[in-house]
N, CA, C and O atoms as a GROMACS GRO file, in nm:
protein
  176
    1MET      N    1 -16.701  -4.205   3.680
    1MET     CA    2 -16.606  -4.178   3.586
    1MET      C    3 -16.509  -4.230   3.496
    1MET      O    4 -16.443  -4.176   3.407
    2GLU      N    5 -16.517  -4.402   3.556
    2GLU     CA    6 -16.476  -4.508   3.455
    2GLU      C    7 -16.522  -4.520   3.359
    2GLU      O    8 -16.454  -4.550   3.260
    3GLY      N    9 -16.691  -4.497   3.353
    3GLY     CA   10 -16.768  -4.508   3.237
    3GLY      C   11 -16.701  -4.412   3.147
    3GLY      O   12 -16.647  -4.465   3.051
    4ARG      N   13 -16.692  -4.287   3.154
    4ARG     CA   14 -16.651  -4.180   3.076
    4ARG      C   15 -16.516  -4.243   2.973
    4ARG      O   16 -16.492  -4.241   2.853
    5ASP      N   17 -16.438  -4.305   3.114
    5ASP     CA   18 -16.291  -4.297   3.077
    5ASP      C   19 -16.284  -4.446   2.972
    5ASP      O   20 -16.178  -4.471   2.915
    6ASP      N   21 -16.392  -4.528   2.957
    6ASP     CA   22 -16.426  -4.652   2.836
    6ASP      C   23 -16.455  -4.601   2.714
    6ASP      O   24 -16.431  -4.650   2.604
    7PHE      N   25 -16.505  -4.506   2.738
    7PHE     CA   26 -16.625  -4.418   2.655
    7PHE      C   27 -16.501  -4.386   2.569
    7PHE      O   28 -16.468  -4.458   2.475
    8ILE      N   29 -16.436  -4.279   2.604
    8ILE     CA   30 -16.323  -4.232   2.516
    8ILE      C   31 -16.212  -4.305   2.451
    8ILE      O   32 -16.148  -4.266   2.354
    9LYS      N   33 -16.197  -4.430   2.525
    9LYS     CA   34 -16.141  -4.535   2.512
    9LYS      C   35 -16.173  -4.602   2.349
    9LYS      O   36 -16.085  -4.628   2.266
   10GLU      N   37 -16.280  -4.615   2.335
   10GLU     CA   38 -16.370  -4.696   2.251
   10GLU      C   39 -16.354  -4.575   2.157
   10GLU      O   40 -16.260  -4.562   2.079
   11LEU      N   41 -16.454  -4.487   2.173
   11LEU     CA   42 -16.372  -4.374   2.094
   11LEU      C   43 -16.277  -4.365   2.029
   11LEU      O   44 -16.285  -4.387   1.908
   12PHE      N   45 -16.175  -4.336   2.080
   12PHE     CA   46 -16.024  -4.329   2.028
   12PHE      C   47 -15.983  -4.466   1.958
   12PHE      O   48 -15.933  -4.460   1.846
   13GLN      N   49 -15.996  -4.544   1.998
   13GLN     CA   50 -15.999  -4.708   1.894
   13GLN      C   51 -16.053  -4.702   1.775
   13GLN      O   52 -15.989  -4.736   1.676
   14LYS      N   53 -16.203  -4.648   1.767
   14LYS     CA   54 -16.300  -4.646   1.662
   14LYS      C   55 -16.248  -4.547   1.584
   14LYS      O   56 -16.256  -4.582   1.466
   15LYS      N   57 -16.183  -4.410   1.599
   15LYS     CA   58 -16.168  -4.291   1.540
   15LYS      C   59 -16.033  -4.253   1.468
   15LYS      O   60 -16.015  -4.195   1.361
   16TYR      N   61 -15.935  -4.311   1.570
   16TYR     CA   62 -15.805  -4.304   1.520
   16TYR      C   63 -15.783  -4.278   1.386
   16TYR      O   64 -15.780  -4.157   1.361
   17GLU      N   65 -15.764  -4.358   1.282
   17GLU     CA   66 -15.736  -4.356   1.159
   17GLU      C   67 -15.798  -4.260   1.075
   17GLU      O   68 -15.743  -4.211   0.976
   18GLN      N   69 -15.864  -4.244   1.098
   18GLN     CA   70 -16.010  -4.146   1.026
   18GLN      C   71 -15.941  -4.023   1.082
   18GLN      O   72 -15.906  -3.941   0.997
   19LEU      N   73 -15.914  -3.994   1.215
   19LEU     CA   74 -15.867  -3.858   1.270
   19LEU      C   75 -15.713  -3.812   1.204
   19LEU      O   76 -15.682  -3.701   1.163
   20ILE      N   77 -15.610  -3.965   1.208
   20ILE     CA   78 -15.519  -3.894   1.150
   20ILE      C   79 -15.503  -3.896   0.986
   20ILE      O   80 -15.437  -3.804   0.938
   21ARG      N   81 -15.534  -3.951   0.937
   21ARG     CA   82 -15.598  -3.892   0.779
   21ARG      C   83 -15.624  -3.799   0.753
   21ARG      O   84 -15.575  -3.763   0.646
   22LYS      N   85 -15.730  -3.676   0.839
   22LYS     CA   86 -15.795  -3.570   0.824
   22LYS      C   87 -15.656  -3.495   0.861
   22LYS      O   88 -15.607  -3.418   0.779
   23GLY      N   89 -15.586  -3.524   1.005
   23GLY     CA   90 -15.496  -3.455   1.055
   23GLY      C   91 -15.405  -3.458   0.950
   23GLY      O   92 -15.369  -3.349   0.905
   24TYR      N   93 -15.359  -3.562   0.901
   24TYR     CA   94 -15.234  -3.523   0.790
   24TYR      C   95 -15.328  -3.459   0.652
   24TYR      O   96 -15.263  -3.456   0.548
   25ARG      N   97 -15.419  -3.428   0.645
   25ARG     CA   98 -15.468  -3.358   0.479
   25ARG      C   99 -15.434  -3.206   0.556
   25ARG      O  100 -15.384  -3.115   0.491
   26LEU      N  101 -15.460  -3.193   0.672
   26LEU     CA  102 -15.478  -3.062   0.709
   26LEU      C  103 -15.315  -3.004   0.769
   26LEU      O  104 -15.292  -2.891   0.813
   27THR      N  105 -15.244  -3.088   0.759
   27THR     CA  106 -15.094  -3.035   0.847
   27THR      C  107 -14.945  -3.036   0.684
   27THR      O  108 -14.849  -2.968   0.646
   28GLY      N  109 -15.044  -3.198   0.635
   28GLY     CA  110 -14.886  -3.213   0.548
   28GLY      C  111 -14.794  -3.307   0.625
   28GLY      O  112 -14.747  -3.392   0.550
   29ASP      N  113 -14.766  -3.316   0.712
   29ASP     CA  114 -14.698  -3.402   0.802
   29ASP      C  115 -14.777  -3.500   0.926
   29ASP      O  116 -14.844  -3.473   1.026
   30MET      N  117 -14.727  -3.631   0.858
   30MET     CA  118 -14.771  -3.768   0.930
   30MET      C  119 -14.751  -3.732   1.060
   30MET      O  120 -14.848  -3.725   1.136
   31GLN      N  121 -14.616  -3.701   1.106
   31GLN     CA  122 -14.604  -3.715   1.272
   31GLN      C  123 -14.637  -3.579   1.360
   31GLN      O  124 -14.645  -3.560   1.482
   32ARG      N  125 -14.648  -3.511   1.271
   32ARG     CA  126 -14.755  -3.358   1.351
   32ARG      C  127 -14.908  -3.447   1.355
   32ARG      O  128 -14.969  -3.445   1.462
   33ALA      N  129 -14.951  -3.502   1.271
   33ALA     CA  130 -15.098  -3.523   1.226
   33ALA      C  131 -15.123  -3.638   1.394
   33ALA      O  132 -15.206  -3.631   1.485
   34GLN      N  133 -15.029  -3.716   1.374
   34GLN     CA  134 -15.062  -3.849   1.505
   34GLN      C  135 -15.056  -3.722   1.643
   34GLN      O  136 -15.154  -3.682   1.705
   35ASP      N  137 -14.944  -3.690   1.660
   35ASP     CA  138 -14.925  -3.574   1.792
   35ASP      C  139 -15.044  -3.480   1.815
   35ASP      O  140 -15.055  -3.440   1.931
   36LEU      N  141 -15.133  -3.438   1.727
   36LEU     CA  142 -15.265  -3.368   1.746
   36LEU      C  143 -15.351  -3.464   1.759
   36LEU      O  144 -15.426  -3.434   1.852
   37VAL      N  145 -15.378  -3.566   1.714
   37VAL     CA  146 -15.482  -3.652   1.762
   37VAL      C  147 -15.470  -3.738   1.879
   37VAL      O  148 -15.566  -3.794   1.932
   38GLN      N  149 -15.306  -3.748   1.932
   38GLN     CA  150 -15.273  -3.791   2.110
   38GLN      C  151 -15.310  -3.666   2.173
   38GLN      O  152 -15.404  -3.652   2.251
   39GLU      N  153 -15.221  -3.566   2.131
   39GLU     CA  154 -15.294  -3.476   2.205
   39GLU      C  155 -15.410  -3.432   2.274
   39GLU      O  156 -15.418  -3.399   2.392
   40THR      N  157 -15.529  -3.434   2.160
   40THR     CA  158 -15.648  -3.387   2.184
   40THR      C  159 -15.686  -3.517   2.261
   40THR      O  160 -15.793  -3.483   2.313
   41PHE      N  161 -15.670  -3.605   2.287
   41PHE     CA  162 -15.728  -3.722   2.355
   41PHE      C  163 -15.658  -3.710   2.504
   41PHE      O  164 -15.725  -3.716   2.606
   42LEU      N  165 -15.538  -3.695   2.504
   42LEU     CA  166 -15.502  -3.651   2.641
   42LEU      C  167 -15.524  -3.585   2.675
   42LEU      O  168 -15.492  -3.593   2.794
   43SER      N  169 -15.575  -3.485   2.650
   43SER     CA  170 -15.576  -3.346   2.703
   43SER      C  171 -15.738  -3.303   2.719
   43SER      O  172 -15.781  -3.188   2.725
   44ARG      N  173 -15.840  -3.469   2.725
   44ARG     CA  174 -15.918  -3.456   2.816
   44ARG      C  175 -15.937  -3.422   2.904
   44ARG      O  176 -16.046  -3.441   2.956
   0.00000   0.00000   0.00000
């Protein structure tokens, strides 16, 4: 399970900015975009 957690952490760090930008384009709201990205990774 630890290997999976490490992978998800690394993925989050690598893709966070890209996902925020995409979320912002979809929602038009930076705070909502950040919330969506964080909720996605926390709900694993």
